[in-house]
C-alpha positions in Angstrom: 97.8 98.8 -1.7 95.8 96.6 -4.4 94.0 93.5 -3.8 95.1 90.4 -4.8 92.8 88.2 -3.5 93.4 85.0 -1.9 96.6 84.3 -2.9 98.8 86.9 -4.4 101.8 87.5 -6.4 104.1 85.4 -4.6 102.3 82.9 -3.8 102.8 79.3 -5.5 98.9 79.1 -6.6 99.6 82.0 -8.8 102.8 80.2 -10.4 101.3 77.1 -10.9 97.2 77.4 -12.1 98.1 79.8 -15.0 99.9 76.8 -16.5 97.5 75.6 -19.4 98.4 72.1 -18.5 96.6 72.6 -15.5 93.1 71.7 -17.7 94.2 68.1 -17.1 94.5 68.9 -13.7 90.9 70.1 -13.6 89.7 67.2 -15.6 91.5 65.0 -13.0 89.8 66.5 -10.0 86.0 65.6 -11.6 87.1 62.2 -12.0 88.3 62.2 -8.0 85.0 63.7 -7.0 83.5 61.3 -9.2 84.5 58.2 -6.7 82.9 59.9 -3.9 79.0 58.4 -4.0 77.6 61.2 -2.7 79.6 64.0 -4.1 78.4 62.3 -7.8 74.9 61.9 -6.5 74.7 65.2 -5.9 75.7 66.3 -9.4 73.7 63.7 -11.0 70.0 64.6 -9.2 71.0 68.5 -9.5 73.0 69.1 -12.7 72.4 69.7 -16.1 75.6 68.0 -16.7 74.1 65.8 -19.7 72.1 68.2 -21.2 73.7 69.4 -24.6 72.0 72.7 -24.3 73.4 73.1 -21.1 76.8 71.6 -20.7 79.1 74.2 -21.9 77.4 77.1 -20.1 77.9 74.9 -16.9 81.5 74.3 -17.7 82.1 77.9 -18.3 80.3 78.8 -15.1 82.9 76.5 -13.4 85.8 77.7 -15.1 85.0 81.1 -14.2 84.5 80.2 -10.6 87.9 79.0 -10.1 89.2 81.9 -12.1 87.7 84.2 -9.6 88.7 82.3 -6.8 92.6 82.2 -7.5 93.0 85.5 -9.7 90.2 87.8 -8.2 90.3 90.5 -5.6 88.8 90.1 -2.5 85.1 91.4 -3.1 85.1 89.2 -6.1 86.1 86.1 -4.5 83.5 86.9 -1.7 80.6 87.3 -3.8 81.2 83.9 -6.1 81.5 82.0 -3.1 78.2 83.6 -1.6 76.6 82.1 -4.6 78.3 79.0 -4.5 77.2 78.5 -1.0 73.7 79.9 -1.3 73.3 77.1 -4.3 74.9 74.5 -1.9 72.4 75.2 0.9 69.3 74.9 -1.4 69.7 71.5 -2.9 69.0 68.0 -1.7 70.3 64.7 -3.2 68.6 61.0 -2.2 71.3 58.4 -1.3 69.5 55.5 -2.8 72.2 53.2 -0.2 70.6 54.2 2.7 67.3 56.3 1.8 68.4 59.2 3.9 68.2 62.5 1.8 71.2 64.6 2.1 72.4 68.4 1.7 75.0 69.2 -1.2 76.8 71.3 1.3 77.2 68.5 4.0 81.3 69.1 4.9 82.3 65.3 4.1 81.7 65.8 0.3 83.0 69.5 0.1 86.0 68.3 1.8 86.4 65.3 -0.6 85.7 67.6 -3.4 88.5 70.2 -2.5 91.3 67.3 -1.3 90.2 66.1 -5.4 91.1 69.0 -6.8 94.5 70.3 -4.8 95.6 66.7 -5.4 94.9 66.7 -9.0 96.5 70.4 -9.6 99.6 69.6 -7.8 99.7 66.0 -9.1 99.5 67.0 -12.5 101.7 70.2 -12.2 104.8 67.8 -10.7 104.4 65.5 -13.4 104.5 68.1 -16.0 108.0 69.2 -14.7 106.7 72.4 -13.6 110.0 73.3 -10.8 108.2 72.6 -7.1 110.1 71.7 -4.8 108.9 69.7 -1.5 108.1 72.9 0.5 106.7 74.3 -2.7 104.1 71.7 -2.6 103.4 72.1 1.2 103.1 75.9 1.0 100.4 75.0 -2.3 98.3 72.8 0.0 98.6 75.3 2.8 97.5 78.3 0.4 94.1 76.4 -1.0 93.0 76.0 3.0 91.9 79.7 1.8 89.7 78.2 -1.5 88.3 75.6 1.4 86.8 78.5 3.2 85.4 80.0 -0.1 83.1 76.7 -0.2 81.8 76.9 2.9 84.8 74.5 4.7 86.5 75.8 7.8 90.4 75.9 6.8 91.1 73.8 10.1 88.9 71.0 8.4 91.1 70.3 5.2 94.7 68.9 4.7 97.6 71.8 5.0 100.4 69.8 4.1 100.9 67.1 1.5 101.3 64.2 3.8 98.0 65.6 5.3 96.7 65.5 2.0 97.9 62.2 1.4 96.5 60.4 4.9 93.2 61.9 4.4 93.1 60.3 0.7 94.1 57.0 2.1 91.5 57.7 4.8 88.5 58.0 2.6 89.3 55.0 0.3 87.3 52.4 1.9 83.9 54.4 1.4 84.7 55.4 -2.3 83.0 53.7 -5.6 82.0 54.3 -8.8 78.4 54.4 -8.6 75.9 52.6 -10.9 73.8 55.1 -12.3 76.3 57.2 -13.6 77.7 57.4 -16.6 81.5 56.7 -17.2 83.5 59.5 -18.1 85.4 57.9 -20.8 82.2 56.5 -22.7 80.8 60.2 -22.3 83.9 61.5 -23.8 83.2 60.0 -27.2 80.1 61.7 -27.4 80.4 64.7 -25.2 77.4 66.9 -25.0 78.8 70.0 -26.1 77.3 72.5 -29.2 78.1 72.0 -32.2 80.2 74.7 -33.0 82.6 73.0 -30.2 83.1 70.4 -32.7 87.0 71.0 -32.5 87.1 70.8 -28.8 84.8 67.6 -29.0 87.2 65.8 -30.8 90.1 65.7 -28.5 88.0 65.2 -25.2 88.4 61.4 -25.5 92.0 61.9 -25.5 92.0 64.7 -23.0 90.0 62.5 -20.9 92.1 59.2 -21.7 95.6 61.4 -20.4 93.5 62.7 -16.9 92.4 58.9 -16.2 95.9 57.9 -16.6 97.3 60.5 -14.2 94.7 59.1 -11.4 96.6 56.8 -8.7 96.3 52.9 -9.5 93.4 52.6 -7.2 91.5 55.0 -8.6 91.8 53.8 -12.2 90.8 50.2 -10.7 87.5 51.6 -9.1 86.7 53.0 -12.7 87.4 49.7 -14.5 90.6 50.6 -16.1 93.7 49.3 -16.3 96.4 50.2 -13.7 100.0 49.3 -14.6 103.3 51.0 -14.4 103.0 51.5 -17.6 100.3 53.9 -17.4 101.8 56.2 -14.8 104.9 56.5 -17.2 103.0 57.2 -20.2 101.0 59.9 -18.1 103.9 61.5 -17.1 105.4 61.3 -20.5 102.7 62.7 -21.7 102.2 65.2 -19.5 106.2 66.7 -20.0 105.6 66.4 -23.6 102.5 68.3 -23.9 103.9 71.0 -21.5 106.7 71.7 -23.3 104.8 72.1 -26.4 102.5 74.2 -24.7 105.8 76.4 -23.6 106.3 77.3 -27.5 102.7 79.2 -27.7 102.8 83.0 -27.1 102.1 83.8 -23.5 98.7 85.9 -24.9 97.6 83.5 -26.2 98.1 80.2 -23.5 96.7 82.9 -20.5 93.7 84.9 -19.9 94.5 88.3 -19.3 94.0 88.0 -15.7 96.7 85.3 -15.4 98.8 87.7 -17.7 98.1 90.4 -15.1 99.1 88.0 -12.5 102.4 87.2 -14.3 103.0 90.6 -14.7 103.2 91.7 -11.1 105.1 88.8 -9.7 107.6 90.0 -12.1 107.2 93.4 -11.0 
């Protein structure tokens, strides 16, 4: 029997994650992560994210981890997860609010990052017009409990339905804010620290970042100091739908990585 990894060809995850529009969901996930003070400080104090020589390679490593976790075999996922858990277990950061030094693998921060990622992918997919019923959405959230285990969380520690996810996010809101020492992502996107050969990508980053911001809940946009109006919500949904429709005309062999094409062939079999 072929090893399909965590999810498999009949999962909602395989159906959703192969869509190129989910790139916006990835950016949104980073913005959600950035509102958790400890999660953000852990990145700031241990990452080469702002170094132009390292930013692209770090982005590539993150993207590869998401790809392997989604479409890799059980062995590939286990190796990738072990690497991430080992890194997190050896790194610490300082919380200037309390003077406490904390580990990057503390469950509270990991849980917020996990939920922000799941919520972002699901929100962008549904608003872009990817057909998902309420049952599909709940199944997507439940499937990602397996992904939580890869980074060191117990599946029972994370939400298993859309309702549970919403309740969790609401319960975390009082402790969320954008820490003052972090550069604002929208301003950073205007001069993204990417190598010269990625100039075409760099030119598109401000628009992509703005769209990701617009897909955030209104309360999250306010925490970033941005306008939060119904007009922004409507613009985000219309833009996502138009972009998703436009990407539908791009040949599949261009739109999808080989592993995703393989997944789609398996699903069609």
